[in-house]
C-alpha positions in Angstrom: -114.9 -45.1 162.2 -112.4 -45.9 159.5 -110.2 -48.8 160.2 -107.2 -50.1 158.4 -107.3 -54.0 159.2 -104.4 -56.3 159.0 -104.8 -59.2 156.6 -102.7 -62.1 155.5 -102.4 -62.7 151.7 -103.6 -66.3 151.1 -103.5 -66.4 147.3 -102.6 -64.1 144.3 -104.2 -64.6 140.9 -101.9 -64.9 137.9 -103.1 -62.8 135.1 -105.1 -60.6 137.5 -102.3 -58.5 138.7 -104.2 -56.4 141.3 -106.3 -59.2 142.8 -105.6 -61.2 146.0 -107.4 -63.4 148.4 -106.7 -62.4 152.1 -107.8 -63.7 155.5 -109.1 -61.0 157.8 -109.9 -62.1 161.4 -111.2 -65.4 160.1 -112.9 -64.1 157.0 -111.7 -64.5 153.5 -112.0 -61.7 151.0 -110.8 -60.6 147.6 -109.0 -57.4 147.6 -107.3 -55.0 145.2 -103.4 -54.7 145.6 -102.9 -52.1 142.8 -101.7 -49.5 145.2 -98.7 -51.8 146.0 -97.5 -52.2 142.5 -94.0 -50.9 143.5 -93.7 -53.6 145.9 -96.2 -56.3 145.2 -97.2 -58.6 148.0 -96.5 -62.4 147.9 -98.6 -65.2 149.4 -97.9 -65.0 153.2 -97.4 -61.3 153.4 -99.4 -59.2 155.7 -101.0 -56.0 154.4 -103.2 -53.3 156.0 -106.5 -53.2 154.1 -109.3 -50.5 153.9 -112.4 -50.7 151.9 -111.1 -53.5 149.9 -107.7 -52.0 149.1 -104.4 -53.0 150.3 -102.8 -49.7 151.5 -99.3 -51.0 152.7 -97.3 -54.1 153.6 -96.5 -54.6 157.3 -94.6 -57.3 159.3 -96.5 -60.3 160.9 -95.4 -58.8 164.2 -97.0 -55.4 163.5 -100.2 -57.2 162.2 -100.5 -59.5 165.2 -99.8 -56.6 167.6 -102.6 -54.5 165.8 -105.0 -57.4 165.9 -104.2 -57.8 169.6 -104.8 -54.1 170.2 -108.2 -54.0 168.3 -109.3 -57.0 170.4 -108.3 -55.3 173.6 -110.2 -52.2 172.6 -113.3 -54.3 171.9 -113.0 -53.3 168.1 -112.4 -56.8 166.7 -116.3 -57.0 165.9 -115.8 -53.7 164.0 -112.9 -55.0 162.1 -115.0 -58.1 161.3 -118.0 -56.0 160.2 -115.6 -53.8 158.0 -114.1 -57.0 156.4 -117.5 -58.3 155.7 -118.8 -55.0 154.3 -116.3 -55.1 151.4 -118.8 -56.7 149.1 -115.8 -58.4 147.5 -116.8 -62.0 148.4 -117.6 -62.5 144.5 -115.0 -64.3 142.5 
């Protein structure tokens, strides 16, 4: 199953335009934000991520609703596995 996971931008890296640190269901990962160059995210913004790429910005309300839905469907573990599987834990 392919999941787009809500993640909160924790940190952006000056000089590395397309790199951000996000928190996904308690796991922190580096992601690529290059697909959002027309509307770059800021620290505190929520994004939907898939395989290590931010696909779109979403509201906090949408993010929390989606996380709640994933939990109700028993898919929070799948979301966690997806986040851990990015292989982007490297600095």
